N, C-alpha and C positions, 0 to 999 in steps of 0.2 A: 558465307552461305548465299548472300545476295548476289555476289559476283558469279557464283557458280550457276545459278539459274539463268542469269542474263547471258553469260558466255555460252552456256549449253544451248540456249534457245537459238543463238546465232549459228552455232555449229549445226544444229538441226536444219535451220533454214538453208545453209549451204549444202548439207547432205542431200536434202530434197531437191537440190538444183533450182532453187528459186532465188531471185535477187533479194537483197536485204539492205536496209539502212536503219540507223537508230533515229530516234526523235531528234529534231533540231535542238541545239543547245539554247537558242534564243529566237524569238520571233523575228522572221525576216533574214535569219542567218542562212548561210549556204549549208546544204546537207553535208554532214561530216563523212569522212571515209569510213568504210566498214571496219569494225574492230578485227584485228588478226585472230585467227582461230587458235584456241588453246588446245594443244595436242592431247592433254590429259582427257579433256571432255570429248574430243573427237574420237579418241580411243574407246571411251566409255560408250558412245553412241554406236560405233562400229560393232562393239561386242554385243550390244543389245539387239541390233537388227539381225544378227546371226543366230540368235536363240530360236529354236523351233517354235516355241509358244508365241513369240513376237511375230514370226513369219505367218503363223496361223491367224493371229489377230489381224495382221495387215490384209490377208486375203479375205477374212470375214468382213472387213470394212468395205472392200470392193464389192463383195457379194451382196452386202446390205444396202447398196446405193438406192435401189427402188424404195426400200423401207424408209431410209433416211429422207428421201424426197417426200414420201407420203406423210411422214410425221412433221416435216417442215411445213407443208401446206396446211395440215390439220391444225397445228398450233397457231399459224399465222391468222387463220380465219376465226380464232377466238379473240375478240377484242381485249386489249390490255392497256387502256389509256392510263395516264398518270393517276396514281393512288387507287386504281380500280383493276388490279391484276388478279383478283380472287378467282375468277372463272378459269383463266388460263393456268393459274397456279394449281387448282384442284385437278385439272386434267394432267398437268405435268407430274404431279405427285403419283397419280395412278400409272403413268408411263414409266416412271422410275422404278416403281414396284415390279411392273411387268418385265422391265429390262434386267432385273436381278439384284437390285440393292437389298442389303440385309435388313435395313430398317429405313422407313421414310416418314418424315413429319413436316408440318408447316409451322414455323415459329410465330412469335407474337406479332411481327410486322408483315408477315406474308411470304418470307423466304421459304422456298421448297427445298428440303435437304434430304438427300439419299446417302446413307452411309454404307460403305463396303469395307468390312473389317479386314485389317492387315494381320499378318502372322504375329508380330510383336505389339503393334499398336502404340509403340513408343513415340511416334510422330504422327501428325495429321497433315495431309495435303489436300487443298481445295482445287477443284476445277469447275468453272461455272460460266454460265451465260445469263444475261438479264432478261426477265420476263416482260418488263414494261416497254412501251413505245412512247414516242413524243406526241402521238396523234390523239386528239380529243375524242370524247365519247360521241358516237354517231358516225365516225369515219368508216367508209366502206373499205373493209380489209379483205374482201373476197379476192382470191388469187385468180388472175387472168393469165393464160398461157398464149404466147405468140412465138411459134417455132419452138426453140429450146429455151426461151426466156420466160421466167416467171415474174409477173408484175403485181405488186400490191404494197401498200404502206407497211413498213416494218420487215419486209422480206429479208433484207440483209442485216439490218440493225434492229434487233439482234436475234430474230427468230431462228435464223440459220444456226446460230451458236447453240441454242437449246437442243436442236436435233443432233448436232455434233456431239454434245455431251452424252446424250442417250446412246448414240452409236458407239462411242468409246466404251461406255459401261458394258454394253451388250457384246462388244468384241472381246473384252476381257473375260466375260463369262464363257463365251464360246471357245476361247483358247485356254481356259482354265489358268489364267494368269493370276498368281497370288502375289500381292505386294507385301512388303514388310510393314509399311506404315498404313494407317487407316486412310481411306480416301473419302472425301465428302463431295458428292456430285450435286451442284446447287443451281437452282434458278432463283436469282435475286430480284427483289423489287427496287423501284426507286432509283435506277441508275441515271435516268434522263432528267434534264432540266430541273424543275422545282422539286423533283424527287430528292435531289441533293445527296445522292449516294446513301440514302437512308437504309437500304438493305444491308450493304456491306458494313456500314457504320454499326448496325445492330450486331452483326457477326463479331465485330471487334470491340464490343462493349466490355466493361471491366469484368463482368462475370460470364462472358461469352465462352464458346467452345475454344479449346486450344487449337491454334492454327499455326503450323510451322512454315508452310510455303503456300503461295496463292497463284493460281493460273487462271486468268480471266480470258475469255474468248469474246471478242467484240468486233463487229464489222466483218468484212470478208477478206481484205487484203492480207496476203502472206509476206509482203515485201517490207514489213515494218514491225518492229518490236517496241512496244511502249515500255520503257524501263524507268521513267521518271514521273513523279507526280506533278500535277499542275494545280496550284491554288486558284480559287475563283470566288468572285462575288456574284450573287444572284440578284437580278433586277427583273421586275415585271414591266415589259414594254410591249405595246400592241401596235402592229403596223400590218399593212397588206403587201403581199409580194408572192413570188412563185414558190417560196419555200426552199429548203435545202439544209444541209448540216451546218450548224453555226460555226464550226471550226474549219471543216474541210471544204466548204463550198463558198469561201470568201470571194466576193465579187457578185454573187447571186443574191443581192440584197440581204447580206448577212455580215456580222462583225467577226472579229478575231483573226488569227493568221495560221501558223503551221504546227502548233502543239495542241494535243488533246487532253481531255480529262476522262478517266475511266475508273472502274471499280478498283483498279490497282492502287489508286491514290492513297486509300486508307491503310492497307497493309504496308506500303512503302513508308508512309508517315510514321508508322510504329516500328520500323526497323525489321519488318517481316519480308523475306525475299518474295518478290512478286513481279510478274510481267503480264502484259496483255498482248495476245496474238490473234491473228485473223482466222476465220472459219473456212476460208477457201472459196474457190469459184471466182466469178467475176460479177461485178455489180456497179450500181451507180444511183445517183439522186437520193442518197440517204437523207432522211427526215423530210422528204418531199412526197407528195401524193403519187408522183411518178416513179417511185423507187422500184428497182428491178434487180434481179439476180439470175445468174446462169451458171449451171454446173460445168465449169471448165476445169477438169481435173481436180474437182473438189476433194476427192478422196485423199489426195496427198496431204492436204492441211489437217485432215482428221488423223492420219498416220503420224504426222509431225506432232500434233498435240498429245497423242498417246505416248510417243517417245519422251516428250518433256515430262509428262506425268510419271511414267515408269522410272525415269532417271531420278526424279525427286522422291518418289515413294519407295523406290528400291524393290527389285524382284526378290521375293522370299527365296532363300537358299534351299 
């Protein structure tokens, strides 16, 4: 099952005509060659995109671009510093209800969960973005627009993903797409830094909800599929510098090299099929005050994520 979701994600990336690479096998290593496409999954994707309901959902995603942008900005301007995601979480819960989730709740640690029931409900698939940012309380998160570029801390990592998850849910409602599996649309807490993946760890606690597949949306790049977990130790170090993503911005007064840690770490460690994919568009300066994002064909990534979700959850017959 794990192999299916990984190969399927690569198939979708190729289908959407975007370049793709897997995470490097070791720090400093050369980027490996793309895995060959599995014809079985390529056939499955081609069959999915031909279905009238999926075509309708694809068009709905394009039509909802202004709404996706509006919700992206609205959520970004609600501060969500480490361990203080409550205000953004409450807003997100209301938005999931409005988007069409059958039931919505906030769990004990602050994860916002919207459930859309499947026909059989024999399996459960998660699609999520994380609520928290790395920026401390008091950071100015007001979105500033320059041309077609949106600038604000957290704009791409990971507020864009929250808007994407909402649009996917709404597109399924508009197209009357019914899945076989239950789907949980989630805004998680504690993905960044000292949050230490506390939101997703709570989801996978011993008495937590059953989860059979996990799709995380993090960052914006669609040319990378994170399919391996990365162990890490957390240290508290204080220094002054321009900021930047601790993994991806090596050289900008930051440590580490080419591999990242995402919410997929936890399901992967428990043997649950999981990937992390990008939310689309173009961006830069993640984890810095100068973070920016631009909607450069961003709808393609939303359509791609919808296809991964539908392939995992299964369309009801």
